[in-house]
Structure formats: C-alpha cells, structure tokens
C-alpha positions in Angstrom: 38.6 37.4 5.6 36.6 38.1 8.7 35.2 41.3 7.1 34.2 39.4 4.0 32.4 36.7 6.0 30.6 39.5 8.0 29.6 41.1 4.7 28.3 37.9 3.2 26.2 37.2 6.3 24.9 40.8 6.4 23.9 40.7 2.7 22.3 37.3 3.1 20.1 38.4 5.9 19.3 41.6 4.1 18.2 39.8 1.0 16.1 37.4 3.0 14.3 40.3 4.6 13.7 42.1 1.3 12.1 39.0 -0.3 10.8 37.3 2.9 7.5 36.1 1.4 9.0 34.7 -1.8 11.7 33.0 0.3 9.2 31.4 2.6 7.0 30.3 -0.3 10.0 28.7 -2.0 11.1 26.8 1.1 7.5 25.6 1.8 7.1 24.4 -1.8 10.3 22.5 -1.7 9.4 21.0 1.7 6.0 19.8 0.5 7.5 18.4 -2.7 10.1 16.3 -0.7 7.3 15.2 1.7 5.2 13.9 -1.3 8.2 12.0 -2.6 8.6 10.4 0.8 4.9 9.6 0.9 5.3 7.8 -2.5 8.1 5.7 -1.0 6.1 4.9 2.1 3.3 3.5 -0.1 5.7 0.8 -1.2 6.1 -0.2 2.4 2.4 -0.2 2.7 2.0 -2.6 -0.2 4.6 -5.0 1.4 2.6 -4.9 4.6 -0.7 -5.5 2.8 0.6 -8.6 1.0 2.5 -10.1 4.0 -0.2 -12.7 4.6 0.1 -14.0 1.0 3.7 -15.1 1.3 4.6 -18.7 0.9 2.4 -19.6 -2.0 -0.9 -18.9 -0.2 -3.7 -18.5 -2.8 -6.8 -18.0 -0.7 -7.8 -17.6 2.9 -10.9 -19.0 4.5 -12.0 -16.7 7.3 -14.2 -18.2 10.0 -17.1 -16.5 11.8 -16.0 -14.9 15.1 -18.5 -17.2 16.9 -17.7 -20.3 15.0 -17.9 -23.5 17.0 -14.9 -25.8 17.4 -16.8 -28.6 15.5 -17.5 -26.3 12.6 -13.8 -25.0 12.4 -12.5 -28.6 12.6 -14.9 -29.7 9.8 -13.7 -26.9 7.5 -10.1 -27.7 8.2 -10.6 -31.4 7.7 -12.3 -30.9 4.4 -9.5 -28.6 3.2 -6.8 -31.1 4.2 -8.6 -34.0 2.4 -9.0 -32.0 -0.8 -6.6 -33.6 -3.4 -5.9 -30.1 -5.0 -4.7 -28.7 -1.7 -1.0 -28.9 -0.9 -1.0 -27.5 2.7 -3.4 -25.8 5.1 -2.3 -23.5 8.0 -4.7 -22.6 10.8 -4.3 -19.1 12.2 -6.2 -18.6 15.5 -7.4 -15.3 17.0 -4.2 -14.7 19.0 -2.0 -15.3 15.9 -4.3 -13.0 13.8 -4.0 -10.3 16.5 -0.2 -10.5 16.5 -0.2 -10.2 12.7 -2.7 -7.3 13.0 -0.2 -5.5 15.3 2.6 -5.9 12.8 0.5 -4.7 9.9 -0.8 -1.6 11.8 2.3 -0.9 13.9 2.2 2.7 12.7 -1.3 3.2 14.0 -1.1 2.5 17.8 -4.6 3.9 18.4 -6.1 1.4 16.0 -4.2 -1.5 17.6 -5.3 -0.4 21.1 -8.9 -0.4 20.0 -8.8 -4.0 18.7 -8.8 -7.2 20.9 -8.0 -10.8 19.7 -11.6 -12.0 20.3 -13.1 -9.7 17.6 -10.6 -11.0 14.9 -11.6 -14.0 12.9 -9.6 -17.2 12.8 -8.7 -18.5 9.4 -7.3 -21.2 7.2 -4.5 -20.2 4.8 -4.5 -22.5 1.9 -1.7 -23.4 -0.6 -3.1 -25.4 -3.5 -1.2 -28.1 -5.3 -2.8 -27.0 -8.6 -1.8 -23.5 -9.8 -4.6 -23.2 -12.3 -6.5 -20.0 -11.4 -9.8 -21.6 -12.3 -9.2 -24.6 -10.1 -8.0 -22.4 -7.2 -11.2 -20.3 -7.4 -13.4 -23.4 -7.6 -11.8 -24.8 -4.5 -12.3 -21.5 -2.6 -15.9 -21.1 -3.7 -16.8 -24.5 -2.3 -16.2 -23.2 1.2 -18.1 -19.9 1.0 -21.4 -21.5 2.0 -19.9 -23.9 4.6 -21.2 -23.6 8.2 -18.9 -21.3 10.2 -17.3 -19.6 7.2 -17.5 -15.9 7.1 -15.7 -15.3 3.7 -13.1 -16.6 1.3 -10.5 -14.1 0.1 -8.3 -14.8 -2.9 -4.7 -13.6 -3.2 -5.1 -12.6 -6.8 -8.0 -10.3 -6.2 -6.5 -8.7 -3.1 -3.0 -8.1 -4.6 -4.4 -6.8 -7.9 -6.6 -4.3 -6.0 -3.8 -3.1 -3.7 -1.4 -2.7 -6.6 -3.9 -0.9 -8.8 -4.7 1.7 -6.0 -1.1 2.0 -5.1 0.0 2.6 -8.7 -2.6 5.4 -9.1 -1.6 7.0 -5.8 2.1 6.9 -6.7 1.5 8.4 -10.1 -0.6 11.2 -8.6 1.8 11.9 -5.7 4.9 11.9 -7.9 3.1 14.1 -10.5 2.2 16.6 -7.8 5.8 16.5 -6.4 7.2 17.3 -9.9 4.8 20.2 -10.4 5.7 21.6 -7.0 9.4 21.2 -7.6 9.0 23.1 -10.9 7.0 25.8 -9.1 9.7 26.0 -6.4 12.4 26.4 -9.1 10.4 29.2 -10.7 9.8 30.9 -7.3 13.5 30.8 -6.5 14.4 32.1 -10.0 11.8 34.9 -9.5 13.3 35.7 -6.1 16.8 36.1 -7.6 15.5 38.3 -10.5 13.5 40.4 -8.1 16.5 40.9 -5.8 18.7 41.8 -8.8 16.1 44.3 -10.1 15.7 45.9 -6.7 19.5 46.4 -6.5 20.2 47.3 -10.1 21.5 50.8 -9.3 23.7 49.4 -6.6 25.1 46.8 -9.0 25.8 49.5 -11.6 27.7 51.6 -9.0 29.7 48.5 -8.0 30.7 47.8 -11.6 31.7 51.5 -12.0 34.1 51.3 -9.1 35.6 48.1 -10.4 33.8 45.4 -8.4 34.2 41.9 -9.8 31.2 39.7 -10.9 32.0 37.3 -8.0 31.9 40.1 -5.4 28.6 41.4 -6.9 27.1 37.9 -6.7 28.1 37.6 -3.1 
C-alpha cells in the first residue's frame, strides 16, 4: 500500500510538471470565477447598507446645509411636524450622521478616517401618513427651496437607482463567472487529453502487460 501511495504521488507531481502552464491556467481561472461569484454576493450586502437609512417607512430625507443656523433648522422641523400629511419626523444631527457613515463604510477605514462629523449634513427623516407617491413628492418638493435646506432625497428614486445598478452588475459578474467556469472546465479537459496523448505509448504498454483501467488512471 505504501508503494502504491508513493507511486500515486510521484505520478501526480510528474503530470503537474508536464502540464504546468495548463494546470496553473486552470487553477487561476477557477479562482477568478469563484471570486466573481463572491463579489456578486457582496453586492447584496452593499444594497442592504445603501438602503439602511430608508428603514421604518421613511419616504424622503431633508438634508440641511452644513452651515445651517439653529433657527433655520428648527423652522424646517416645525413645518414638517405641523404638516397634516406627515406621520413622524426624526432629526439626525451631525454626530448621528457620522455614526451611520461609519457603519455604511466600515469596509473602507481610509474613507472613514478622512471624514469628520462637522462636514456631514444634519437631516430630517420623514415618514408620511399618506402613502400616495404624488403626495409624498409634493411634500418633499415644498422644502427644497426652504432656507437652510441643501437637498431633498426620495426613497423611491434612491432605492430604484441602487437596485438597477446592482442588478446590472450582478448579471455581468455572474455571466463572466459562468464563462470563466466553462473555460476552466475546457482547460482541465484539455489538460487531461494532452496528458493522455503524451503518454499514449506508455498506456499501450501498460495494457499489454495486463494493467487495469483503474491502475492506468492513477
């Protein structure tokens, strides 16, 4: 049994040496294919991170100017709370925005280190009581020109954009992974056929002396 193991190991190493370039190409192709599949799965996590701020029924966010005054911020918040079509309003200050930023970009520590709370805008996150998209958009548009408001971002637009880009990327990545896996299979098949062709005379001799198919495969 020990001799058979030694023989198997010897033949394996010899075959790898004979077809070194094809073997390396096959391994690299399989590795890249698996990496692409992993990247497609990571995209899903990225989508979850990108949509975190929209959880809880939030339909639009009113971002305030970085240099907004307290009076301007309070006026915007008061007007939102008094709107009959608004169910709830949550104020997110700069420190809270920074904590959320660190969670969203936890895989990019260099980016997190380059950002400080004072450059992030405070915001009001709004949950309307009316779910009509036209009403929601009308409410948000009212605040775009308010003093101290930088921009109004709607959940529908953001989520649709993220999902569209992600869907295209996933299709492209998975398509490339499938092509590479097929290429890897062809490379492996070609490696086996090349090895068999290179040893065809040796195989014929083995058969003549009574070697079994299992022994020849080994």
